[in-house]
TORPA-4810 file (N, C-alpha, C, O; in nm, 3 decimals):
<nodes>
NODE_1_-0.204_-1.091_2.823_-0.223_-1.055_2.684_-0.261_-0.908_2.677_-0.360_-0.866_2.737_M
NODE_2_-0.185_-0.830_2.604_-0.214_-0.688_2.590_-0.317_-0.665_2.480_-0.295_-0.702_2.364_K
NODE_3_-0.429_-0.605_2.518_-0.536_-0.575_2.422_-0.501_-0.448_2.344_-0.412_-0.372_2.382_E
NODE_4_-0.574_-0.426_2.236_-0.557_-0.305_2.157_-0.609_-0.184_2.235_-0.705_-0.194_2.311_L
NODE_5_-0.545_-0.072_2.213_-0.591_0.053_2.274_-0.724_0.093_2.210_-0.751_0.058_2.095_E
NODE_6_-0.804_0.166_2.283_-0.933_0.209_2.228_-0.917_0.331_2.136_-1.005_0.358_2.054_T
NODE_7_-0.808_0.405_2.150_-0.780_0.519_2.064_-0.635_0.511_2.018_-0.543_0.506_2.100_L
NODE_8_-0.615_0.510_1.886_-0.481_0.498_1.829_-0.456_0.611_1.731_-0.546_0.649_1.656_L
NODE_9_-0.335_0.665_1.731_-0.293_0.762_1.630_-0.206_0.688_1.530_-0.114_0.616_1.568_Q
NODE_10_-0.234_0.707_1.404_-0.160_0.638_1.299_-0.014_0.683_1.292_0.021_0.795_1.329_G
NODE_11_0.069_0.592_1.244_0.212_0.620_1.222_0.248_0.573_1.083_0.179_0.489_1.026_R
NODE_12_0.354_0.625_1.029_0.398_0.583_0.895_0.300_0.627_0.788_0.263_0.744_0.783_G
NODE_13_0.258_0.535_0.703_0.169_0.568_0.592_0.030_0.613_0.638_-0.043_0.673_0.559_V
NODE_14_-0.007_0.586_0.761_-0.138_0.627_0.815_-0.121_0.731_0.926_-0.204_0.738_1.017_V
NODE_15_-0.016_0.810_0.919_0.022_0.898_1.030_-0.081_1.003_1.069_-0.086_1.041_1.186_R
NODE_16_-0.163_1.052_0.979_-0.262_1.154_1.015_-0.399_1.096_1.046_-0.495_1.171_1.067_D
NODE_17_-0.410_0.965_1.049_-0.538_0.900_1.076_-0.554_0.874_1.225_-0.457_0.851_1.297_F
NODE_18_-0.680_0.878_1.270_-0.714_0.844_1.408_-0.802_0.720_1.403_-0.897_0.713_1.325_T
NODE_19_-0.772_0.623_1.487_-0.844_0.496_1.494_-0.911_0.487_1.631_-0.843_0.488_1.734_F
NODE_20_-1.045_0.477_1.631_-1.119_0.472_1.757_-1.202_0.344_1.762_-1.283_0.318_1.674_R
NODE_21_-1.180_0.266_1.867_-1.254_0.140_1.881_-1.401_0.168_1.907_-1.437_0.244_1.997_Q
NODE_22_-1.487_0.105_1.824_-1.631_0.121_1.836_-1.693_0.001_1.906_-1.776_0.016_1.996_I
NODE_23_-1.651_-0.119_1.864_-1.703_-0.242_1.923_-1.593_-0.347_1.931_-1.494_-0.344_1.857_E
NODE_24_-1.614_-0.440_2.025_-1.519_-0.549_2.043_-1.597_-0.673_2.085_-1.685_-0.665_2.171_R
NODE_25_-1.564_-0.786_2.024_-1.620_-0.915_2.066_-1.504_-1.009_2.091_-1.388_-0.970_2.079_T
NODE_26_-1.534_-1.132_2.126_-1.429_-1.231_2.148_-1.352_-1.262_2.019_-1.237_-1.303_2.024_E
NODE_27_-1.417_-1.242_1.904_-1.355_-1.277_1.776_-1.310_-1.160_1.692_-1.235_-1.180_1.596_R
NODE_28_-1.354_-1.037_1.723_-1.316_-0.928_1.635_-1.341_-0.789_1.690_-1.388_-0.771_1.802_G
NODE_29_-1.308_-0.691_1.606_-1.316_-0.550_1.643_-1.375_-0.467_1.529_-1.371_-0.507_1.412_Y
NODE_30_-1.429_-0.351_1.566_-1.463_-0.245_1.470_-1.391_-0.120_1.518_-1.401_-0.082_1.634_I
NODE_31_-1.318_-0.057_1.426_-1.255_0.072_1.453_-1.307_0.175_1.354_-1.318_0.147_1.235_Y
NODE_32_-1.340_0.293_1.404_-1.375_0.406_1.318_-1.245_0.475_1.282_-1.163_0.507_1.369_E
NODE_33_-1.226_0.499_1.153_-1.102_0.560_1.105_-1.135_0.697_1.047_-1.216_0.709_0.955_V
NODE_34_-1.071_0.801_1.101_-1.097_0.936_1.053_-0.966_1.007_1.018_-0.858_0.970_1.064_S
NODE_35_-0.981_1.107_0.935_-0.867_1.188_0.889_-0.915_1.333_0.885_-1.028_1.358_0.846_H
NODE_36_-0.832_1.428_0.924_-0.877_1.568_0.927_-0.921_1.622_0.791_-1.003_1.714_0.786_P
NODE_37_-0.870_1.569_0.682_-0.904_1.618_0.548_-1.021_1.544_0.483_-1.063_1.578_0.372_D
NODE_38_-1.075_1.443_0.552_-1.185_1.364_0.496_-1.309_1.385_0.584_-1.304_1.362_0.704_V
NODE_39_-1.422_1.430_0.522_-1.539_1.463_0.603_-1.606_1.346_0.674_-1.655_1.361_0.786_P
NODE_40_-1.607_1.228_0.610_-1.674_1.112_0.671_-1.571_1.004_0.709_-1.477_0.978_0.634_K
NODE_41_-1.589_0.943_0.826_-1.499_0.833_0.862_-1.538_0.706_0.786_-1.647_0.696_0.730_P
NODE_42_-1.447_0.608_0.786_-1.481_0.474_0.738_-1.455_0.379_0.856_-1.405_0.419_0.960_H
NODE_43_-1.491_0.252_0.836_-1.486_0.155_0.947_-1.405_0.034_0.906_-1.422_-0.020_0.796_Y
NODE_44_-1.318_-0.009_0.995_-1.238_-0.128_0.972_-1.282_-0.238_1.069_-1.290_-0.216_1.190_E
NODE_45_-1.309_-0.354_1.013_-1.354_-0.470_1.090_-1.246_-0.576_1.072_-1.202_-0.601_0.960_V
NODE_46_-1.205_-0.638_1.182_-1.102_-0.741_1.169_-1.112_-0.844_1.280_-1.165_-0.819_1.388_F
NODE_47_-1.058_-0.960_1.249_-1.054_-1.069_1.346_-0.954_-1.039_1.457_-0.856_-0.968_1.435_L
NODE_48_-0.979_-1.091_1.573_-0.886_-1.078_1.687_-0.772_-1.175_1.661_-0.789_-1.297_1.665_R
NODE_49_-0.656_-1.121_1.634_-0.540_-1.203_1.599_-0.431_-1.181_1.703_-0.386_-1.068_1.726_K
NODE_50_-0.388_-1.289_1.767_-0.288_-1.281_1.873_-0.149_-1.286_1.812_-0.117_-1.373_1.731_I
NODE_51_-0.067_-1.190_1.852_0.074_-1.186_1.811_0.153_-1.246_1.928_0.183_-1.178_2.025_N
NODE_52_0.185_-1.373_1.916_0.253_-1.444_2.025_0.393_-1.390_2.052_0.443_-1.396_2.165_R
NODE_53_0.456_-1.337_1.950_0.591_-1.282_1.966_0.592_-1.165_2.065_0.684_-1.153_2.147_R
NODE_54_0.491_-1.079_2.056_0.486_-0.961_2.141_0.384_-0.973_2.255_0.374_-0.882_2.338_F
NODE_55_0.309_-1.083_2.260_0.211_-1.103_2.366_0.099_-1.000_2.362_0.056_-0.950_2.466_G
NODE_56_0.054_-0.970_2.240_-0.050_-0.868_2.225_-0.141_-0.902_2.108_-0.115_-0.995_2.032_S
NODE_57_-0.248_-0.825_2.095_-0.338_-0.837_1.981_-0.284_-0.747_1.871_-0.237_-0.637_1.899_I
NODE_58_-0.290_-0.792_1.747_-0.237_-0.715_1.634_-0.346_-0.638_1.562_-0.454_-0.691_1.536_S
NODE_59_-0.316_-0.513_1.530_-0.401_-0.436_1.440_-0.354_-0.474_1.299_-0.233_-0.485_1.277_Y
NODE_60_-0.445_-0.494_1.205_-0.404_-0.540_1.073_-0.323_-0.438_0.994_-0.347_-0.317_1.001_P
NODE_61_-0.227_-0.489_0.918_-0.153_-0.404_0.825_-0.231_-0.401_0.694_-0.333_-0.470_0.681_S
NODE_62_-0.186_-0.324_0.599_-0.255_-0.313_0.472_-0.272_-0.446_0.399_-0.371_-0.467_0.330_G
NODE_63_-0.175_-0.536_0.415_-0.180_-0.666_0.348_-0.289_-0.758_0.403_-0.327_-0.855_0.337_E
NODE_64_-0.340_-0.730_0.521_-0.441_-0.816_0.585_-0.582_-0.792_0.531_-0.670_-0.877_0.547_A
NODE_65_-0.603_-0.677_0.467_-0.737_-0.644_0.422_-0.779_-0.732_0.306_-0.707_-0.751_0.208_F
NODE_66_-0.900_-0.786_0.321_-0.952_-0.884_0.226_-0.923_-1.026_0.270_-0.976_-1.121_0.211_G
NODE_67_-0.839_-1.043_0.372_-0.805_-1.176_0.423_-0.863_-1.194_0.563_-0.945_-1.283_0.585_I
NODE_68_-0.821_-1.111_0.658_-0.878_-1.117_0.793_-0.921_-0.979_0.844_-0.949_-0.962_0.962_W
NODE_69_-0.924_-0.882_0.752_-0.970_-0.747_0.784_-1.046_-0.691_0.665_-1.017_-0.725_0.550_A
NODE_70_-1.146_-0.605_0.694_-1.231_-0.549_0.589_-1.261_-0.404_0.620_-1.260_-0.363_0.737_W
NODE_71_-1.288_-0.324_0.515_-1.321_-0.182_0.531_-1.462_-0.158_0.479_-1.501_-0.212_0.375_T
NODE_72_-1.540_-0.078_0.553_-1.677_-0.046_0.514_-1.700_0.104_0.525_-1.642_0.170_0.611_Y
NODE_73_-1.786_0.159_0.438_-1.811_0.303_0.440_-1.906_0.348_0.552_-1.911_0.466_0.585_P
NODE_74_-1.981_0.253_0.609_-2.073_0.293_0.717_-2.074_0.189_0.829_-2.035_0.074_0.811_N
NODE_75_-2.120_0.235_0.944_-2.119_0.152_1.065_-2.214_0.033_1.055_-2.186_-0.073_1.110_L
NODE_76_-2.325_0.049_0.986_-2.421_-0.060_0.971_-2.359_-0.181_0.900_-2.376_-0.295_0.944_Q
NODE_77_-2.288_-0.157_0.792_-2.222_-0.266_0.720_-2.110_-0.328_0.804_-2.090_-0.450_0.803_Q
NODE_78_-2.038_-0.244_0.875_-1.930_-0.294_0.961_-1.985_-0.384_1.071_-1.929_-0.489_1.100_A
NODE_79_-2.095_-0.342_1.131_-2.157_-0.424_1.237_-2.207_-0.558_1.182_-2.196_-0.660_1.249_R
NODE_80_-2.261_-0.556_1.061_-2.307_-0.681_1.000_-2.190_-0.777_0.981_-2.205_-0.897_1.004_A
NODE_81_-2.075_-0.726_0.940_-1.957_-0.812_0.922_-1.908_-0.864_1.057_-1.870_-0.981_1.068_K
NODE_82_-1.909_-0.780_1.159_-1.866_-0.825_1.292_-1.957_-0.934_1.345_-1.910_-1.030_1.406_L
NODE_83_-2.087_-0.922_1.323_-2.182_-1.026_1.364_-2.148_-1.156_1.291_-2.148_-1.263_1.352_V
NODE_84_-2.121_-1.147_1.162_-2.083_-1.265_1.083_-1.958_-1.331_1.139_-1.953_-1.453_1.152_E
NODE_85_-1.858_-1.250_1.173_-1.733_-1.304_1.230_-1.757_-1.366_1.367_-1.702_-1.471_1.398_L
NODE_86_-1.839_-1.300_1.449_-1.866_-1.347_1.584_-1.940_-1.480_1.583_-1.916_-1.566_1.667_T
NODE_87_-2.029_-1.496_1.487_-2.103_-1.623_1.474_-2.019_-1.732_1.410_-2.061_-1.848_1.407_R
NODE_88_-1.904_-1.697_1.359_-1.819_-1.797_1.295_-1.865_-1.835_1.156_-1.834_-1.944_1.107_G
NODE_89_-1.939_-1.745_1.090_-1.991_-1.774_0.957_-1.890_-1.750_0.847_-1.913_-1.786_0.732_E
NODE_90_-1.778_-1.690_0.880_-1.675_-1.660_0.781_-1.554_-1.747_0.808_-1.509_-1.759_0.922_T
NODE_91_-1.502_-1.805_0.705_-1.375_-1.876_0.717_-1.275_-1.803_0.630_-1.268_-1.829_0.509_C
NODE_92_-1.198_-1.711_0.687_-1.104_-1.636_0.608_-1.003_-1.727_0.538_-0.976_-1.838_0.584_P
NODE_93_-0.949_-1.678_0.428_-0.852_-1.755_0.350_-0.734_-1.802_0.434_-0.686_-1.913_0.417_N
NODE_94_-0.688_-1.716_0.527_-0.571_-1.757_0.604_-0.602_-1.876_0.694_-0.513_-1.956_0.722_Y
NODE_95_-0.728_-1.889_0.741_-0.763_-2.006_0.823_-0.766_-2.132_0.737_-0.719_-2.237_0.780_L
NODE_96_-0.822_-2.121_0.617_-0.826_-2.237_0.528_-0.684_-2.283_0.495_-0.657_-2.403_0.490_A
NODE_97_-0.594_-2.188_0.472_-0.455_-2.223_0.442_-0.388_-2.290_0.561_-0.311_-2.385_0.545_K
NODE_98_-0.417_-2.240_0.681_-0.356_-2.297_0.801_-0.403_-2.438_0.830_-0.330_-2.518_0.888_R
NODE_99_-0.525_-2.469_0.788_-0.580_-2.602_0.813_-0.532_-2.702_0.708_-0.557_-2.822_0.719_M
NODE_100_-0.464_-2.651_0.604_-0.412_-2.735_0.496_-0.520_-2.822_0.433_-0.498_-2.939_0.401_F
NODE_101_-0.637_-2.763_0.415_-0.747_-2.835_0.352_-0.771_-2.778_0.213_-0.777_-2.657_0.197_M
NODE_102_-0.784_-2.864_0.114_-0.813_-2.813_-0.020_-0.953_-2.754_-0.024_-1.041_-2.798_0.050_P
NODE_103_-0.974_-2.655_-0.111_-1.105_-2.593_-0.119_-1.201_-2.673_-0.206_-1.322_-2.648_-0.203_L
NODE_104_-1.151_-2.769_-0.284_-1.239_-2.852_-0.366_-1.197_-2.998_-0.355_-1.078_-3.030_-0.346_K
NODE_105_-1.296_-3.084_-0.355_-1.267_-3.226_-0.362_-1.238_-3.258_-0.508_-1.314_-3.216_-0.596_F
NODE_106_-1.132_-3.329_-0.536_-1.097_-3.362_-0.674_-1.196_-3.461_-0.734_-1.223_-3.455_-0.854_A
NODE_107_-1.250_-3.551_-0.652_-1.334_-3.657_-0.707_-1.471_-3.611_-0.755_-1.513_-3.650_-0.863_S
NODE_108_-1.541_-3.530_-0.676_-1.678_-3.495_-0.711_-1.698_-3.346_-0.735_-1.810_-3.303_-0.763_K
NODE_109_-1.592_-3.266_-0.724_-1.603_-3.124_-0.747_-1.683_-3.048_-0.642_-1.725_-2.935_-0.667_G
NODE_110_-1.704_-3.109_-0.526_-1.778_-3.043_-0.419_-1.687_-2.944_-0.347_-1.567_-2.967_-0.333_K
NODE_111_-1.746_-2.836_-0.301_-1.671_-2.737_-0.225_-1.657_-2.785_-0.081_-1.755_-2.824_-0.018_I
NODE_112_-1.536_-2.782_-0.031_-1.510_-2.819_0.108_-1.529_-2.695_0.195_-1.460_-2.595_0.176_L
NODE_113_-1.621_-2.701_0.289_-1.647_-2.590_0.378_-1.639_-2.639_0.523_-1.742_-2.664_0.586_Q
NODE_114_-1.518_-2.653_0.576_-1.501_-2.710_0.710_-1.560_-2.625_0.820_-1.583_-2.676_0.929_P
NODE_115_-1.586_-2.497_0.797_-1.640_-2.411_0.901_-1.790_-2.420_0.914_-1.846_-2.370_1.011_W
NODE_116_-1.858_-2.482_0.817_-2.004_-2.496_0.826_-2.038_-2.623_0.902_-1.971_-2.725_0.888_K
NODE_117_-2.141_-2.615_0.983_-2.184_-2.730_1.062_-2.302_-2.798_0.998_-2.351_-2.897_1.051_R
</nodes>
């Protein structure tokens, strides 16, 4: 399995951006994202997602943000999200969809939270 590079140069719509891996766990990553025209970097946190077609880990595209990837203005908030992901406290929408479980019980209106123990 090919892991993500620790330093990436953007291509296409993110061509002038530099992505530098800050932290990595079994479940996710934090990358610092910088641009020469922007004084402060921002941080992208995302789940470790295996791309079976290419035998590698995928960096999220723009469509993944808010589903299995998030952006934060500072490292402290990004680390808090990574801890949440590592502990399994977040059940992203795409996981709920893959499990084919409804988010509400029709009979009693209770919220179904299969990721909570």
